[in-house]
N, C-alpha and C positions, 0 to 999 in steps of 0.2 A: 187343725185335721178332726174330722168328727169320727166317734167311735160308733162302731155298728155291735151291739150286742154289749153284755154287761150284767153282773150281778147287782142285784137290789134287795132289800129286804122290806118286809112287812110286819111291822108292829102292830100288834093288835093286844094292848096290855088290859082289855076291859074286863078280864074276868069270864067272858063266856067262852063255854067249850062249842064249837060250831059243828064238828063232825065227830062224834064218840067214837066209831069204829076208823077214823083215818089212821093211815099210816104214816107216821113222821119222817118225813125226808128233807135235807136241807138245800137242796139243790135240783136241778130240772134232769141235770145227767143221771144222779141217782134215782130218780122217779123213772127214768128210761131204762136204767140197770132191772130196776124191780121188775118191770115190766117186761123185759126180756125174760129175765128169770122165771117169772110166774107162768107167761103165757107159752114158754119152750119154743120160742120161733127157732126155724132151722135159716133163714135169711131174710134179710129186711134191704130194703130199696132207699137209699138217702141220696138227697141233692149234692151236687159238687159244691155247691154255696152253701157250706156248713163249716161252724168253727171245728177245730180240728179234736177240741177237748171231747167231742160228742162221739168221738170212734172208742173211746176208752170203755163203755160199757159194752160195745159189741165184744171187743176184745176179751174182757173181763169174764163174759159169759160165751166165749166161744161160739157167737153168732156170725156168721157169714152174712157179708153185706157187699151191695153193689151200688155203685155211683150210679146217676142219670144226671142230663141234662136238664136245665130248666130254662124257659123264654122269659118275655116279657110279660106272659100273661100266666107265669109261675106253671 
């Protein structure tokens, strides 16, 4: 069985600082939660075909969400 989605790391140990003002977050869902917090969204539409862990940021920030269907053209 092939896995869809997973975590991977990007190791850049070359000593260069690429974005001085970057906010360091260690996962996509934390980046999403930060966006939800800063932008103060009331409601977001998300596709049914999504990992359950992506719902946590919405719940943590008390942002309502509604699912929508996707088709072969996404």
